[in-house]
C-alpha positions as CSV (number, residue, x, y, z in Angstrom):
1,M,34.0,42.2,-7.7
2,P,34.7,44.0,-4.6
3,A,38.3,44.8,-3.4
4,D,39.8,41.9,-1.4
5,S,39.8,42.9,2.2
6,T,43.2,40.8,2.9
7,S,45.2,42.8,0.3
8,T,46.9,46.1,0.6
9,G,46.3,46.8,-3.1
10,T,45.3,45.8,-6.7
11,V,47.2,45.3,-9.8
12,L,44.9,46.1,-12.8
13,A,46.4,44.6,-15.8
14,L,45.2,45.9,-18.9
15,A,45.5,44.1,-22.2
16,G,44.4,45.5,-25.7
17,E,43.1,48.8,-27.1
18,F,41.2,51.1,-24.5
19,D,39.0,53.7,-26.1
20,L,35.5,55.1,-25.4
21,A,33.9,51.6,-26.3
22,H,35.5,50.2,-23.0
23,S,35.0,53.5,-20.9
24,K,32.1,51.9,-18.7
25,R,34.1,48.9,-18.1
26,L,37.2,50.8,-17.0
27,K,35.1,53.2,-14.8
28,D,33.4,50.2,-13.1
29,A,36.9,48.7,-12.4
30,F,38.4,51.9,-11.4
31,E,35.6,52.5,-8.8
32,R,36.0,49.0,-7.3
33,V,39.6,49.6,-6.4
34,L,38.9,53.0,-4.5
35,G,39.2,51.3,-1.2
36,Q,42.4,49.9,-1.8
37,T,45.8,51.6,-0.4
38,T,47.5,51.1,-3.6
39,V,46.6,50.5,-7.1
40,V,48.9,49.4,-9.6
41,L,48.0,49.9,-13.3
42,D,50.0,47.2,-15.5
43,M,50.1,48.6,-19.0
44,T,52.5,46.0,-20.3
45,R,50.0,44.7,-22.6
46,A,48.0,47.9,-23.4
47,A,48.2,48.7,-27.0
48,Y,46.4,51.8,-27.3
49,V,44.6,54.6,-25.0
50,D,42.5,57.5,-26.0
51,S,41.5,60.8,-24.1
52,T,38.6,58.9,-22.6
53,F,40.8,56.5,-20.9
54,L,43.2,59.3,-19.9
55,G,40.3,61.1,-18.3
56,S,39.4,58.1,-16.4
57,L,42.8,57.6,-15.2
58,I,43.1,61.1,-13.8
59,R,39.8,60.7,-12.1
60,L,41.0,57.5,-10.3
61,R,44.2,59.3,-9.3
62,T,42.3,62.2,-7.8
63,N,40.0,59.9,-5.9
64,L,42.7,57.7,-4.6
65,S,44.6,60.8,-3.4
66,G,41.6,62.1,-1.7
67,R,41.5,58.8,0.3
68,S,45.2,58.5,1.1
69,G,45.8,56.0,-1.7
70,S,48.4,55.7,-4.4
71,L,48.4,55.0,-8.1
72,I,51.4,53.5,-9.6
73,V,51.6,53.0,-13.5
74,V,53.9,50.2,-14.8
75,G,55.0,48.9,-18.2
76,L,54.4,51.8,-20.4
77,S,55.9,51.3,-23.9
78,G,55.5,52.2,-27.6
79,M,52.4,54.4,-28.5
80,V,51.1,54.3,-24.9
81,R,54.2,55.7,-23.4
82,R,54.1,58.3,-26.3
83,V,50.7,59.3,-25.3
84,F,51.7,59.9,-21.6
85,D,54.7,61.9,-22.8
86,V,53.0,64.1,-25.3
87,T,50.2,64.9,-22.7
88,S,52.8,65.5,-20.0
89,L,50.8,63.0,-17.9
90,S,54.3,61.1,-17.5
91,R,55.1,63.9,-14.9
92,L,51.8,63.7,-13.1
93,F,51.9,59.9,-12.6
94,D,54.2,57.6,-10.5
95,I,55.4,55.7,-13.4
96,R,57.8,52.6,-13.0
97,P,59.4,50.5,-15.8
98,S,58.0,47.1,-14.6
99,L,55.7,45.3,-12.1
100,A,59.0,43.9,-10.3
101,E,59.6,47.7,-9.4
102,V,56.5,47.5,-7.0
103,E,56.6,44.1,-5.6
104,H,57.8,45.5,-2.3
105,V,54.3,47.2,-1.9
106,G,52.6,44.5,-0.3
107,D,50.1,42.0,-0.9
108,L,48.6,42.8,-4.3
109,R,45.6,41.2,-5.7
110,R,45.7,40.8,-9.5
111,V,42.6,41.6,-11.8
112,E,43.0,41.5,-15.5
113,I,40.9,43.7,-18.0
114,V,41.1,42.6,-21.6
115,A,39.7,45.0,-24.1
116,D,39.5,42.8,-27.0
117,D,41.2,39.7,-28.5
118,V,44.9,40.0,-27.6
119,A,47.8,37.8,-28.9
120,D,50.1,36.7,-26.3
């Protein structure tokens, strides 16, 4: 779905395990938000990410920056947080503890991306 022209940004809420098997789906979702001013990646329900995901995320950040957009990552915990720390990506990205930290950004449209069956 195309980016909503009435919103200033998009929250991409990820749930599940994101690896090579989900790379096309993520790439498509990331491409759809390139016209947005702000993209918030809500990782609260993400259980696992691999290097394919990290590469896609770096490309998204680069593409958004080239269009004067910004990327904010929220809700990192557990193993996903560790991956960001070990790879030093926690220094590259604007990381906030929770979605509440970015509510001031403006009108954000929410899009859910579920990798697989996820328990609530």
